N, C-alpha and C positions, 0 to 999 in steps of 0.2 A: 273509661270517659266517660262524665255526667251527660245527662241529657242537652244537646246542644243549642246555643240560640241560632236561629236561620241569621240574624242579624247582625252576629256579633263574628267577629274576625276569629273565632275556631273555630265555624261554621266553614269557613275557606278552605284555611289550615284541613280540618280534617277531611274534607271532599278530596283533596289534594294529592293528600296523603291515600286517600281510598284511590282515587283515579288512577295513581301509580301501582299500586299492589291488584291492581281489574287490568291493568297493563299485563304484570306481569305476572298473574296467571295461567296457568300451563293447564287449558283445554278448558271445558266447561263446568266442569263438576268444581276446578278448585275456584271459579268463578260465581258460581251461586254460591257457595261455602262461604266467601270473603262477604260478599252482601248479606248474608243472614247474620254471618257475626258481627258486625259490622253495626247493622239493628239493632242489637243485642247492647252495646255498647254505648249506643246515642242515641236512643226511642225507652220510652216508658214500660216495655214491652219483656215480658219474661220468657218468651216465646216467639220465634219468626222459621219463615218458610219460603219460599219460591214455590210454584206452581206452574211450568212453560205450556205453552198451546201446541196443540199438536196435529196437525193438519188430516181429517176424517177421521181423529184417532181420542183417545181416551188423553185428557190431558197430564202431564210425567210430572210427576210428584219431581221435584228438582233436588230440593234440601231441604231441612227439617234442623230443628235446632235441638226438638224433644220428638219424642214417636206419640205423644199427645195432639203435636201437628198433625202429624198425618193422620190419625181418626179425626179430627176436625177436616181435614181437606176429602178424605174417602169418604165421611157421610153425604158430602155438597157431590161428590162427582158420581157415586153410583145415583143418588136421587136426581139428579140433573138441577138441581138446585142450589140456592142458599146466596151471602153475598159475596165467594169466591167465585159461582159460577157467572153471577150479575155482572162482575169488574171484569173477569175471562171473556163473556159475549159482547158485552155493552161498553166497554172502558170506562165504565162506570166506576168510582169511587165511592164504597161504601163502609160506613162507621157503625159501628151498633155500640151502644155506652151501657145496653146494662142485656145479655142474653138469654136475663130472667124473668124480662118484659117484651122485650123486642115480639114482633106479632109479624113479622113481614115473611119469616119463614120458622113457624113456631115449631113443629117440628123438629127441624135440626137445630133448632134455638134451646129445645127441651133438652136436649140430647148431649147438646156442646155446655151447659150449665150445667150438666151433671159431671163432666169430665173438670169439673174449675175453672171454665173460660170464661170472665163474665164480659169484655170489652173485645171486638174486635174491629181492627181496622187492615181494610183490604183497598188497595193501591195498584192500580191497572200498569203493567208495564207494556207499552208502544213503543215505535220508533216511522220514521218515513213521516211522509207531507199528512199522509191519509191515514194516518196515525196504526199502524198497521200491527195487529195485534201480537204479545211475546210472549206472555204470561201474565203472574200476579203475586207482588210483594204483601204477603199477610202478616200481619203482628198480631199478637195476642196476650191477654194480660188476666191474671185470676184476679184482679182491683176490679171494680163499678166504676164504671166511667174516667177510665185511666188514661186518653187521648184526648189533650188538649188542642189548642191551633198552632200550637210549636211543633208538637210533635207529627200533625198533618204537615206545617209545609216543610219539615225536615224529612219524613216521609216520600213528597213529591219529588223531590232532590235527590234523595236515595233514587227511586224510582226512575229516576231521568238515568240518573249512570248507570242504574243497572243495567235498563233497556238496549245501552248502546253497546256496553260490554256483552251481556247475553246474546244480541244481535251478531257480534262480531267473533263469539266464540263457536258460535251455530254455523256461522259461517267460513270461518276454517274447516269446522271440522268436515263439513260437506264435501272441499274442496279437496280434501287430506279423502277421504274416500273415493272420490272422485279419481285422483292422481291414483291411488291402490288399486281401485278397479283397472285401469285404463294400464296399469303395469301386468296382472294377472292376466286379463286378455291378451296383452302381445307377446305374454309367456303362453299360454295358449295357443296362440296363430306359429308360433314359433314350434312346437313342438311337432303339431299339424305339415306344418312348410318341411320343419325336418324327414319323419316319418313317410311324405306322401308328395314329396319333389313337389309342394305347393307357392305358388306365388301370395303375396299379402292379401290382395282381393280374394282370391280364392279361399286362400285359409279363413279371411275373418265372413263370407258369404256362408260356410260351411256352421261357423259360431252361429249365427244369426239365425238361418233355417234349425237347428236342434234347439235352440231356443224358443224359437217360436212355435215349432212341432210338439216341443214336450211341455209348452208353458211354462215357461223357467228362465228367472231371471238370465242375462248373458253372462253377467258377472258370476254368478252360482254354476251355470255351465261353465265356464272357462275353470272355475277351482278345482269340479269334479274332474276335468279333462288335466288339470295339475297334479290333483290327488291323487289320479286311479290310473293316469293315462289311457283313461276308455271316456269317450260320449254316451251322455246318460239315451236309454232307451227311448223312443218315440211313446212308449207305451208306460212309464215311469211317470 
């Protein structure tokens, strides 16, 4: 797929195909992989990647098309500064036309230029009326001034599709984990009810108390009981 003209008919057709692919993706990993592969085909980039926002934790490098992208990301995540972090924290699109001369993050830019990356375009992924941060789509090229206005326009359209798809995939995974946790707690309650002749309320109260006394998540207490048929000791 050549670089897409954002005003052309092929853009609508290409993004329609992408929308179907994202909808059919089996989970978050396949979703972000579809996004970066589309970027490689449709934009003037040699490498692409997606980093996801994580509440109170280190940003997650979710997909890269080359190991050099992981290096570019981790240099910024470790230092807490760079175009990725700017896009992630403030939801600003950042374009670097030449890492050899850009002076906004000089230490990082020098290292990245040494990796052979000269042009950078980081586009935030956000959803909701308040623009809740989801992550960042990063595009990279060994060429100087590789990204023109059409690339930026296409990158922003891709980011909008990716934002919704990633947010949906994450929500589905969270819901699936919650369902699994409820099933696990239900199994643990069943063990207690059968062993000690308890009702549901009492069995749940015991699991909750052990969770609090051992400072262990309720799901983990249930998992230990299911696996070992024993509750954790309060001093563990």
